N, CA and C of each residue as an Amber inpcrd file, in Angstrom:
protein
   252
  52.5380000  64.5230000  21.5570000  52.0960000  63.3950000  20.7690000
  50.8410000  63.7910000  19.9940000  50.8150000  63.4300000  18.7410000
  49.6590000  63.7380000  17.9180000  48.5230000  62.7670000  18.2320000
  47.3140000  63.2860000  18.3100000  46.1530000  62.4910000  18.7170000
  45.9120000  61.3100000  17.7940000  46.1600000  61.4610000  16.4860000
  45.8720000  60.3630000  15.5640000  46.8630000  59.2060000  15.6960000
  47.9920000  59.4590000  16.3390000  48.9660000  58.3800000  16.5620000
  48.4850000  57.4140000  17.6400000  47.6630000  57.9030000  18.5760000
  47.1810000  57.0560000  19.6660000  45.7330000  56.6030000  19.4460000
  45.2030000  56.8870000  18.2920000  43.8510000  56.4690000  17.9610000
  43.7810000  54.9490000  17.8830000  42.6690000  54.3930000  18.3230000
  42.5080000  52.9360000  18.3240000  42.6920000  52.3970000  16.9010000
  43.4000000  51.2910000  16.7400000  43.6960000  50.7430000  15.4090000
  42.4600000  50.4290000  14.5630000  41.3390000  50.1160000  15.2020000
  40.1420000  49.8160000  14.4090000  39.5360000  51.0770000  13.8030000
  39.8590000  52.2410000  14.3490000  39.3220000  53.5020000  13.8310000
  40.2220000  54.1360000  12.7730000  41.4880000  53.8100000  12.7820000
  42.4320000  54.4510000  11.8680000  42.0290000  54.3490000  10.3930000
  41.6300000  53.1810000   9.8880000  41.2560000  53.1190000   8.4670000
  40.0450000  54.0050000   8.1370000  39.1310000  54.1150000   9.1020000
  37.9500000  54.9480000   8.8830000  38.3320000  56.4220000   8.8540000
  39.2210000  56.8120000   9.7380000  39.7100000  58.1900000   9.7490000
  40.4320000  58.5040000   8.4450000  41.2890000  57.6030000   8.0140000
  42.0330000  57.8160000   6.7700000  41.0950000  57.9330000   5.5780000
  40.0420000  57.1290000   5.5690000  39.0490000  57.2070000   4.4890000
  38.3770000  58.5760000   4.4850000  37.9690000  59.0530000   5.6560000
  37.3080000  60.3500000   5.7330000  38.2530000  61.4860000   5.3280000
  39.5120000  61.3720000   5.6920000  40.4980000  62.3830000   5.2910000
  40.6440000  62.4070000   3.7750000  40.7190000  61.2150000   3.1530000
  40.8300000  61.1570000   1.6850000  39.6050000  61.7610000   1.0080000
  38.4190000  61.4320000   1.5300000  37.1840000  61.9510000   0.9350000
  37.0770000  63.4630000   1.1100000  37.4920000  63.9520000   2.2620000
  37.4470000  65.3970000   2.5220000  38.4790000  66.1150000   1.6620000
  39.6200000  65.4980000   1.4550000  40.6960000  66.0980000   0.6600000
  40.2550000  66.3700000  -0.7800000  39.2750000  65.6160000  -1.2690000
  38.7620000  65.8300000  -2.6300000  38.1400000  67.2160000  -2.7890000
  37.7880000  67.8430000  -1.6790000  37.1340000  69.1570000  -1.7130000
  38.0640000  70.2570000  -1.2020000  39.3600000  70.0420000  -1.3110000
  40.3340000  70.9640000  -0.7360000  40.2710000  72.3690000  -1.3330000
  39.8990000  72.4940000  -2.6170000  39.8230000  73.8290000  -3.2210000
  38.7640000  74.6820000  -2.5480000  37.6340000  74.0850000  -2.2740000
  36.5480000  74.8050000  -1.6020000  36.9470000  75.1060000  -0.1560000
  37.5590000  74.1560000   0.4930000  37.9630000  74.3330000   1.8910000
  38.9740000  75.4620000   2.0170000  39.9200000  75.5350000   1.1130000
  40.9430000  76.5950000   1.1550000  40.3390000  77.9860000   0.9860000
  39.2550000  78.0780000   0.2260000  38.6290000  79.3880000  -0.0210000
  37.7320000  79.8270000   1.1320000  37.4660000  78.9440000   2.0600000
  36.5650000  79.2610000   3.1740000  37.2110000  80.2710000   4.1250000
  36.3470000  81.0050000   4.8030000  36.8240000  81.9720000   5.7920000
  37.5640000  81.2590000   6.9260000  37.0400000  80.1140000   7.3360000
  37.6640000  79.2940000   8.3720000  37.8620000  77.8860000   7.8070000
  39.0180000  77.6170000   7.1880000  39.2460000  76.3250000   6.5250000
  39.0860000  75.1090000   7.4440000  39.4880000  75.2080000   8.7020000
  39.3520000  74.0730000   9.6160000  37.8820000  73.7290000   9.8390000
  37.0690000  74.7380000  10.0080000  35.6470000  74.5160000  10.2010000
  35.0070000  73.9760000   8.9190000  35.4180000  74.5130000   7.7820000
  34.9020000  74.0300000   6.4980000  35.2630000  72.5610000   6.2950000
  36.4810000  72.1920000   6.6620000  36.9150000  70.7980000   6.5240000
  36.0550000  69.8840000   7.3910000  35.7550000  70.3230000   8.5970000
  34.9100000  69.5370000   9.4880000  33.5150000  69.3570000   8.8900000
  32.9210000  70.4270000   8.3520000  31.5800000  70.3360000   7.7770000
  31.5540000  69.4920000   6.5110000  32.6180000  69.5310000   5.7430000
  32.6940000  68.6610000   4.5590000  32.7350000  67.1990000   4.9960000
  33.4690000  66.9020000   6.0610000  33.5260000  65.5340000   6.5790000
  32.1480000  65.0990000   7.0790000  31.4370000  65.9860000   7.7570000
  30.0840000  65.6710000   8.2260000  29.1650000  65.4110000   7.0360000
  29.2860000  66.2340000   5.9980000  28.4660000  66.0530000   4.7960000
  28.7700000  64.7180000   4.1270000  30.0380000  64.3310000   4.0740000
  30.4110000  63.0310000   3.4960000  29.8020000  61.8810000   4.2910000
  29.8410000  61.9700000   5.6120000  29.2510000  60.9250000   6.4500000
  27.7430000  60.8440000   6.2480000  27.0940000  61.9980000   6.1720000
  25.6470000  62.0320000   5.9520000  25.2990000  61.4100000   4.6090000
  26.0870000  61.7000000   3.5980000  25.8760000  61.1170000   2.2700000
  25.9910000  59.5980000   2.3390000  27.0230000  59.1010000   3.0300000
  27.2080000  57.6470000   3.1700000  26.0220000  57.0050000   3.8860000
  25.5470000  57.6390000   4.9370000  24.4070000  57.1040000   5.6870000
  23.1660000  57.0530000   4.8010000  22.9090000  58.1160000   4.0530000
  21.7330000  58.1450000   3.1780000  21.8170000  57.0940000   2.0780000
  23.0000000  56.8730000   1.5370000  23.1630000  55.8390000   0.5190000
  22.8930000  54.4500000   1.1020000  23.3180000  54.2280000   2.3290000
  23.0470000  52.9480000   2.9870000  21.5520000  52.7610000   3.2400000
  20.8850000  53.8380000   3.6370000  19.4420000  53.7530000   3.8600000
  18.7160000  53.3800000   2.5720000  19.1280000  53.9550000   1.4740000
  18.5160000  53.6390000   0.1800000  18.7590000  52.1770000  -0.1730000
  19.9790000  51.7020000   0.0430000  20.2970000  50.3030000  -0.2570000
  19.4890000  49.3410000   0.6030000  19.2660000  49.6850000   1.8460000
  18.5250000  48.8020000   2.7420000  17.0510000  48.7100000   2.3880000
  16.5170000  49.6840000   1.6820000  15.1170000  49.6450000   1.2760000
  14.9090000  48.8280000   0.0050000  15.9800000  48.3690000  -0.6020000
  15.8700000  47.5940000  -1.8340000  15.2730000  46.2290000  -1.5370000
  14.4540000  45.6900000  -2.4500000  13.8260000  44.3820000  -2.2230000
  14.8200000  43.2660000  -1.9270000  15.9960000  43.3210000  -2.4980000
  16.9820000  42.2610000  -2.2990000  17.4200000  42.1700000  -0.8380000
  17.2710000  43.2440000  -0.0850000  17.7150000  43.2430000   1.3020000
  16.5940000  42.9360000   2.2840000  15.3550000  42.8040000   1.8000000
  14.2480000  42.5120000   2.6940000  14.2490000  41.0240000   3.0250000
  14.1110000  40.7300000   4.2820000  14.0900000  39.3370000   4.7240000
  12.6440000  38.8830000   4.8480000  12.3830000  37.6820000   4.4040000
  11.0510000  37.1210000   4.5810000  11.1590000  35.9530000   5.5540000
  10.1640000  35.8240000   6.3830000  10.1690000  34.7700000   7.3900000
   9.2160000  33.6800000   6.9530000   9.7220000  32.4600000   6.8890000
   8.9080000  31.3050000   6.5320000   9.0150000  30.3160000   7.6750000
   7.8840000  29.9960000   8.2710000   7.8850000  29.0410000   9.3680000
   7.7020000  27.6340000   8.8360000   8.5900000  26.7680000   9.2090000
   8.4340000  25.3560000   8.8620000   7.6650000  24.6820000   9.9970000
   7.3070000  23.4310000   9.8260000   6.5670000  22.7200000  10.8670000
   7.3720000  22.6580000  12.1560000   8.6890000  22.5250000  12.0580000
   9.5350000  22.4320000  13.2500000   9.6210000  23.7660000  13.9860000
   9.5680000  24.8780000  13.2460000   9.7090000  26.1960000  13.8560000
   8.3890000  26.7520000  14.3590000   7.2610000  26.1450000  13.9970000
   5.9750000  26.7110000  14.3440000   5.5250000  26.3690000  15.7600000
   6.2290000  25.4700000  16.4470000   5.8640000  25.1050000  17.8070000
   6.1000000  26.2980000  18.7360000   5.1490000  26.5070000  19.6280000
   5.2730000  27.6150000  20.5710000   6.3090000  27.2600000  21.6240000
   7.1340000  28.2010000  21.9620000   8.1420000  27.9930000  22.9900000
   7.5490000  28.4080000  24.3270000   7.9970000  27.7450000  25.3790000
   7.5060000  28.1050000  26.7000000   8.0950000  29.4540000  27.0940000
   7.3040000  30.2420000  27.8360000   7.8100000  31.5520000  28.2440000
   9.0180000  31.4110000  29.1630000   9.8800000  32.3650000  29.0900000
  11.1050000  32.3470000  29.8860000  10.7800000  32.6140000  31.3490000
  11.3850000  31.8550000  32.2340000  11.1340000  32.0140000  33.6610000
  11.9320000  33.1940000  34.1910000  11.3560000  33.8560000  35.1950000
  12.0410000  34.9900000  35.8170000  13.2700000  34.4910000  36.5410000
  14.2580000  35.3410000  36.5910000  15.4690000  35.0170000  37.3130000
  16.5420000  34.3720000  36.4650000  16.2690000  34.1450000  35.2190000
  17.2870000  33.5610000  34.3280000  18.0300000  34.6150000  33.6260000
């Protein structure tokens, strides 16, 4: 049985996306000394790129949350009792 056939259904679309993105670099991967290893590193590079793009987006002013306390929210709450 192939491992991707038993992969959890919530992961399958993510795997397929990474395969498509990695496939875009197939010419470089084919020229590598070890194509399987090159394919893995290209996938890692794609993930790193996605993470960095998300970090940049999160630093944008539109994503910063500001906290405004209203009169109802400004009341101090009693500390939580132990054992709860």
